[in-house]
N, CA, C and O atoms as CSV, one atom per row, in Angstrom:
chain,resi,resn,atom,element,x,y,z
A,1,MET,N,N,31.257,466.428,134.235
A,1,MET,CA,C,30.028,465.566,134.234
A,1,MET,C,C,28.716,466.287,133.671
A,1,MET,O,O,28.058,467.008,134.421
A,2,ASN,N,N,28.423,466.124,132.618
A,2,ASN,CA,C,27.569,467.023,131.876
A,2,ASN,C,C,26.274,465.906,131.681
A,2,ASN,O,O,26.582,464.976,130.935
A,3,LEU,N,N,24.905,465.846,132.218
A,3,LEU,CA,C,24.199,465.148,132.595
A,3,LEU,C,C,23.075,465.568,131.872
A,3,LEU,O,O,22.989,466.785,132.040
A,4,GLU,N,N,21.988,465.086,131.004
A,4,GLU,CA,C,20.943,465.903,130.267
A,4,GLU,C,C,19.597,465.140,130.878
A,4,GLU,O,O,19.251,463.959,130.882
A,5,PHE,N,N,19.167,466.019,131.248
A,5,PHE,CA,C,17.677,465.265,131.720
A,5,PHE,C,C,16.330,465.884,131.024
A,5,PHE,O,O,16.531,467.055,130.701
A,6,ARG,N,N,15.281,465.518,130.767
A,6,ARG,CA,C,14.649,465.635,129.420
A,6,ARG,C,C,13.212,465.362,130.504
A,6,ARG,O,O,13.230,464.413,131.288
A,7,VAL,N,N,12.168,466.188,130.435
A,7,VAL,CA,C,11.214,465.967,130.939
A,7,VAL,C,C,9.475,465.940,129.911
A,7,VAL,O,O,8.771,466.842,129.457
A,8,THR,N,N,9.364,464.401,129.911
A,8,THR,CA,C,8.709,464.421,128.806
A,8,THR,C,C,7.140,464.568,129.485
A,8,THR,O,O,6.994,465.040,130.612
A,9,LYS,N,N,5.999,464.107,128.657
A,9,LYS,CA,C,4.797,463.884,128.933
A,9,LYS,C,C,4.472,462.619,130.351
A,9,LYS,O,O,3.756,462.605,131.353
A,10,LYS,N,N,5.494,461.643,129.683
A,10,LYS,CA,C,5.448,460.618,130.436
A,10,LYS,C,C,5.844,460.828,131.950
A,10,LYS,O,O,5.248,460.694,133.019
A,11,PHE,N,N,6.651,461.076,131.709
A,11,PHE,CA,C,7.295,461.469,132.989
A,11,PHE,C,C,6.564,462.143,134.370
A,11,PHE,O,O,6.662,461.900,135.573
A,12,VAL,N,N,5.746,463.159,133.528
A,12,VAL,CA,C,4.938,464.149,134.286
A,12,VAL,C,C,3.533,463.044,134.571
A,12,VAL,O,O,2.678,463.325,135.410
A,13,ASN,N,N,3.501,462.305,134.078
A,13,ASN,CA,C,2.265,461.481,134.488
A,13,ASN,C,C,2.204,460.755,135.498
A,13,ASN,O,O,1.420,460.546,136.424
A,14,GLU,N,N,3.656,460.237,134.980
A,14,GLU,CA,C,4.137,459.326,136.291
A,14,GLU,C,C,4.401,460.108,137.447
A,14,GLU,O,O,4.284,459.436,138.471
A,15,LEU,N,N,4.761,461.462,137.669
A,15,LEU,CA,C,4.962,462.094,139.069
A,15,LEU,C,C,2.982,462.175,139.684
A,15,LEU,O,O,2.550,461.936,140.811
A,16,LEU,N,N,2.313,462.534,138.600
A,16,LEU,CA,C,1.165,462.713,138.919
A,16,LEU,C,C,0.038,461.498,139.771
A,16,LEU,O,O,-0.984,461.601,140.448
A,17,ASP,N,N,1.011,460.215,139.218
A,17,ASP,CA,C,0.199,459.178,139.539
A,17,ASP,C,C,1.029,458.760,141.108
A,17,ASP,O,O,0.603,458.305,142.169
A,18,VAL,N,N,2.131,459.092,140.723
A,18,VAL,CA,C,3.083,459.003,142.418
A,18,VAL,C,C,2.113,460.380,143.816
A,18,VAL,O,O,2.099,460.348,145.047
A,19,LEU,N,N,1.525,461.287,142.918
A,19,LEU,CA,C,0.589,462.278,143.936
A,19,LEU,C,C,-0.435,461.457,144.268
A,19,LEU,O,O,-0.871,461.601,145.410
A,20,ASP,N,N,-1.125,460.328,143.323
A,20,ASP,CA,C,-2.385,459.868,143.386
A,20,ASP,C,C,-2.153,459.155,144.773
A,20,ASP,O,O,-2.776,459.351,145.816
A,21,GLU,N,N,-1.161,458.325,144.554
A,21,GLU,CA,C,-0.773,457.157,145.672
A,21,GLU,C,C,-0.581,457.789,147.019
A,21,GLU,O,O,-1.191,457.436,148.028
A,22,LEU,N,N,0.463,458.910,146.953
A,22,LEU,CA,C,0.528,459.590,148.355
A,22,LEU,C,C,-0.959,459.782,149.251
A,22,LEU,O,O,-1.228,459.323,150.361
A,23,VAL,N,N,-1.648,460.472,148.511
A,23,VAL,CA,C,-3.064,460.934,148.945
A,23,VAL,C,C,-3.889,459.371,149.621
A,23,VAL,O,O,-4.419,459.276,150.727
A,24,LYS,N,N,-3.785,458.370,148.650
A,24,LYS,CA,C,-4.357,457.021,149.216
A,24,LYS,C,C,-3.628,456.915,150.473
A,24,LYS,O,O,-4.258,457.267,151.470
A,25,GLU,N,N,-2.520,456.534,150.624
A,25,GLU,CA,C,-1.483,456.211,151.613
A,25,GLU,C,C,-2.210,456.886,152.975
A,25,GLU,O,O,-2.637,456.365,154.005
A,26,ILE,N,N,-2.162,458.162,152.550
A,26,ILE,CA,C,-2.552,459.606,153.642
A,26,ILE,C,C,-3.734,459.131,154.162
A,26,ILE,O,O,-3.934,458.817,155.335
A,27,ARG,N,N,-4.521,459.089,153.231
A,27,ARG,CA,C,-6.184,458.758,153.660
A,27,ARG,C,C,-6.057,457.320,154.887
A,27,ARG,O,O,-6.437,457.321,156.057
A,28,ARG,N,N,-5.632,456.597,154.390
A,28,ARG,CA,C,-5.706,455.179,155.181
A,28,ARG,C,C,-5.100,455.874,156.302
A,28,ARG,O,O,-5.994,455.980,157.142
A,29,GLU,N,N,-4.118,456.358,156.703
A,29,GLU,CA,C,-3.157,456.710,157.755
A,29,GLU,C,C,-3.899,457.651,158.827
A,29,GLU,O,O,-4.118,457.424,160.017
A,30,GLU,N,N,-4.301,459.058,157.855
A,30,GLU,CA,C,-4.499,459.923,158.856
A,30,GLU,C,C,-6.340,460.285,158.048
A,30,GLU,O,O,-6.567,461.178,157.231
A,31,LYS,N,N,-6.814,459.830,158.305
A,31,LYS,CA,C,-8.107,460.320,157.516
A,31,LYS,C,C,-8.776,461.794,158.294
A,31,LYS,O,O,-9.199,462.824,157.769
A,32,LYS,N,N,-8.674,461.420,159.673
A,32,LYS,CA,C,-9.546,462.719,160.275
A,32,LYS,C,C,-8.268,463.547,160.336
A,32,LYS,O,O,-8.585,464.736,160.341
A,33,LYS,N,N,-7.101,463.402,160.379
A,33,LYS,CA,C,-6.306,464.683,160.703
A,33,LYS,C,C,-5.339,465.494,159.561
A,33,LYS,O,O,-4.545,466.412,159.767
A,34,TYR,N,N,-5.692,464.831,158.299
A,34,TYR,CA,C,-5.014,465.383,157.261
A,34,TYR,C,C,-6.118,466.515,156.791
A,34,TYR,O,O,-7.317,466.241,156.738
A,35,PRO,N,N,-5.551,467.918,156.428
A,35,PRO,CA,C,-6.405,469.167,155.394
A,35,PRO,C,C,-6.580,468.900,154.025
A,35,PRO,O,O,-5.900,469.282,153.073
A,36,TYR,N,N,-7.780,468.051,154.062
A,36,TYR,CA,C,-7.827,467.510,152.310
A,36,TYR,C,C,-8.128,468.644,151.411
A,36,TYR,O,O,-7.750,468.610,150.240
A,37,ALA,N,N,-8.851,469.743,151.938
A,37,ALA,CA,C,-9.316,470.755,151.090
A,37,ALA,C,C,-8.047,471.427,150.727
A,37,ALA,O,O,-7.683,471.623,149.567
A,38,GLU,N,N,-7.432,471.748,151.736
A,38,GLU,CA,C,-5.928,472.439,151.283
A,38,GLU,C,C,-5.357,471.788,150.194
A,38,GLU,O,O,-5.214,472.429,149.153
A,39,TRP,N,N,-4.960,470.470,150.261
A,39,TRP,CA,C,-4.401,469.880,150.129
A,39,TRP,C,C,-4.597,469.095,148.717
A,39,TRP,O,O,-3.708,468.448,148.165
A,40,LYS,N,N,-5.895,469.267,148.245
A,40,LYS,CA,C,-6.914,469.234,146.912
A,40,LYS,C,C,-6.280,470.476,146.119
A,40,LYS,O,O,-5.715,470.256,145.048
A,41,ARG,N,N,-6.368,471.802,146.639
A,41,ARG,CA,C,-5.907,473.316,146.471
A,41,ARG,C,C,-4.870,473.293,145.592
A,41,ARG,O,O,-4.657,473.609,144.421
A,42,LYS,N,N,-4.137,472.697,146.763
A,42,LYS,CA,C,-2.336,472.749,146.534
A,42,LYS,C,C,-2.030,471.739,144.928
A,42,LYS,O,O,-1.342,471.970,143.934
A,43,ARG,N,N,-2.792,470.755,145.269
A,43,ARG,CA,C,-2.560,469.531,144.252
A,43,ARG,C,C,-2.741,469.761,142.526
A,43,ARG,O,O,-2.094,469.376,141.552
A,44,GLU,N,N,-3.881,470.535,142.696
A,44,GLU,CA,C,-4.376,471.164,141.554
A,44,GLU,C,C,-3.520,472.016,140.633
A,44,GLU,O,O,-3.324,472.032,139.418
A,45,LEU,N,N,-2.946,472.945,142.004
A,45,LEU,CA,C,-1.960,474.048,141.528
A,45,LEU,C,C,-0.843,473.273,140.968
A,45,LEU,O,O,-0.486,473.776,139.903
A,46,VAL,N,N,0.042,471.928,141.386
A,46,VAL,CA,C,1.170,470.938,141.246
A,46,VAL,C,C,0.764,470.670,139.682
A,46,VAL,O,O,1.378,471.097,138.704
A,47,LYS,N,N,-0.323,469.927,139.678
A,47,LYS,CA,C,-0.806,469.235,138.125
A,47,LYS,C,C,-0.678,470.578,137.202
A,47,LYS,O,O,-0.084,470.399,136.139
A,48,LYS,N,N,-1.214,472.066,137.497
A,48,LYS,CA,C,-1.264,472.276,136.426
A,48,LYS,C,C,0.459,472.944,135.944
A,48,LYS,O,O,0.981,473.183,134.854
A,49,ARG,N,N,0.910,473.061,137.326
A,49,ARG,CA,C,2.737,473.304,136.818
A,49,ARG,C,C,2.832,472.136,136.234
A,49,ARG,O,O,2.767,472.129,135.005
A,50,LEU,N,N,2.940,471.349,136.677
A,50,LEU,CA,C,3.716,469.725,135.973
A,50,LEU,C,C,3.104,469.665,134.199
A,50,LEU,O,O,3.663,468.937,133.378
A,51,ARG,N,N,2.241,470.298,133.935
A,51,ARG,CA,C,1.758,470.292,132.782
A,51,ARG,C,C,2.639,471.271,132.159
A,51,ARG,O,O,3.155,470.738,131.177
A,52,LYS,N,N,2.913,472.102,132.259
A,52,LYS,CA,C,3.521,473.060,131.896
A,52,LYS,C,C,5.458,472.882,131.847
A,52,LYS,O,O,6.223,473.625,131.232
A,53,LEU,N,N,5.808,471.755,132.641
A,53,LEU,CA,C,7.258,471.720,132.933
A,53,LEU,C,C,7.963,471.865,131.675
A,53,LEU,O,O,8.753,472.745,131.333
A,54,PRO,N,N,7.492,470.735,130.974
A,54,PRO,CA,C,8.094,470.292,129.668
A,54,PRO,C,C,8.697,472.099,128.831
A,54,PRO,O,O,9.807,472.503,128.485
A,55,GLU,N,N,7.286,472.736,128.800
A,55,GLU,CA,C,7.514,473.975,128.267
A,55,GLU,C,C,8.572,475.202,129.301
A,55,GLU,O,O,9.077,476.285,129.006
A,56,TYR,N,N,8.568,474.723,130.048
A,56,TYR,CA,C,9.366,475.704,131.052
A,56,TYR,C,C,10.924,474.975,130.890
A,56,TYR,O,O,11.792,475.846,130.944
A,57,VAL,N,N,11.321,473.995,130.760
A,57,VAL,CA,C,12.647,473.295,130.369
A,57,VAL,C,C,12.991,474.023,129.121
A,57,VAL,O,O,14.142,474.451,129.047
A,58,ARG,N,N,12.380,474.181,128.371
A,58,ARG,CA,C,12.719,474.410,127.244
A,58,ARG,C,C,13.421,475.586,127.033
A,58,ARG,O,O,13.801,475.884,125.900
């Protein structure tokens, strides 16, 4: 079985929306425990890479 998967800007934006929702949940649940500075740094790196994902797939 050969499945083809296309990464589109829409898909990447949906993934970024999921990341935003997760941080909202985490802030509500563990506001004092979670290292937000580290998370924000990693999140920016992930966002940068996700924006390039369609290029990587080609």
